[in-house]
N, C-alpha and C positions, 0 to 999 in steps of 0.2 A: 792720533796715530797710535796704533797698538804696540806695546813693548814686548819684545821677545827676549827670553832668557835662555842661557846655555846650560849644559850639564854642569859646568863649573859653578855657574850662578846658583843653581838649585843646591849643589853641594854646600856652598857657602851659607845659604839660608837655613839649611837643615842640620848641618854638621855631619851629614852622611858623607861617606867617601864618594868620589866620582865612580868608582867601581860598583858601589852599592846602587847608585842612581842608574847606572847602565844595566845592572841586573833587574831593577824594577822595570826598566824599559823593555828588556827581553821577556820578562814575565807578564807584560801587559798591564802592570799596575800603574804605570806612568805612560801617558800618551802625549805625542807632540807631532811636529812635522820635521821632515828632513829637508834641509835646504843645502843642496850640494851634498857634501859628506857629513855635515854638521846637524845635530838635532837642535831644534828651537821649540820653546814652550811659551804659551801665553799664561796670563794670570789665571784664566779659567782652567787650563791644564794642570797648573800647580795646585789650585784650590781643590780640584777634583781628586788629585793624587793624595794630598794631605788630609782630605776629608774621609778617606777610607779608614775603617776601624783599625785594621791591622797596622797600617802605616802610621796613622795618628797615634795609636797606643805606643808603638815602638819609638816614635820620635819623642813623645812626652817622656817616656822612660829614659831614653838616652840623654835628653837634656837635663833631667834631674840628676842622672849619674855624672854628667860633666861638671855640674856645680858641686856635687859631693866630692868628686875627684880633686877639684880645685881646693876645696876646704881641707881635704886630707893631704894636700901637697904631692899629688901623684905626678906632677910635671916638674920635679926638682932640677932637671937638666936645663930648664929655661933659666938663663943667667941674669936677666934684668933684676935690679934691686927692687923695683916696684912692679908687682904683678897684680892685675886687677880683674875681678869678675863682678859684674853688676847686672842687675835686671831692671829694664825700663819698661813700664807699662804706659800706654797711651790710649785713652778712651776717646776714640774718634772713628768715624766711618772708614771703611777699608780704602775708599778712594782718597781720603785725606792722608793716609800713611804710605800710599804707593810710591810717592816721589822719594821719601826718606829711605825706604827700602832699596829703591833703585840706586840711590847714591851710595848707600852702605855696601852694596854688592860690588860697586866699582872702586871702593876705597882701597888704595894701593896696599896698605899694611894688612888688609884682609887675606893676603896671600903669604904672610910670614910664617915660616915653619922652622922648627928647631928639631934637629935629628929626625926628620921625617914626620914630626907631629906638628900640625898647623896650630900655632899658639895664638897669634893675633887673628881673632875670628869672631863671628857673631852668628846667632841663630834668630830666626824670625818665625812667628806664628800669629795668626789672627783668629780670634774667637768671635764669630758672628753673634753668638748667643749673648756674650758680654759686651760686644762692641769694642773690643780691646785688642790692640796690637801689643805683642810682647817681644822685646829684643833682649837677648842675653849676650853680653859683650865680654870677651876674654882677651887679655893682652897687656901690652905696655901702657904706661900712663899716656903716652902720645897717641896711641891708637884709640884708647877708650875716650880720651878727651875730644879727639877729632870726630869720633862717632857720635858722641853726645852733642857736639856742636851741630852736626848735620841734623840730628833729631830735633833739637831745639829750634833751629832756623826753619825747619819745614813744618813745625807744629804751631807756629805763631800766626 
């Protein structure tokens, strides 16, 4: 059975805002299907979208900036004593990492925001050339440990 993703799911995977995702839809850079009034996207739709030079370059640049911002303490309003940013690389075929990505998208803490800034979040990208999935995790110790547990369980 084919998995479908929502605008919110793609925003979680990319760290783009839902507004940015909707703008990409409007501009034709992202394609999908409308089911009722909701947009739905397949793995193929997402891979095509992320494989575009402009989008891929912007996404890579934004992810690097997110890590730099974390290192520079740009989110000081987040009040947890422990704040974590970690990068997890998994060298497996894309089909082998699909389930862990699906579970991370649905992880409840992935929706946690502080003063309008989503803090407990992750990003995902897959490099076919390297055969590597990369997850960048940001958030509380509970969120990151839960995400790593999902990744570990699905990579065994």
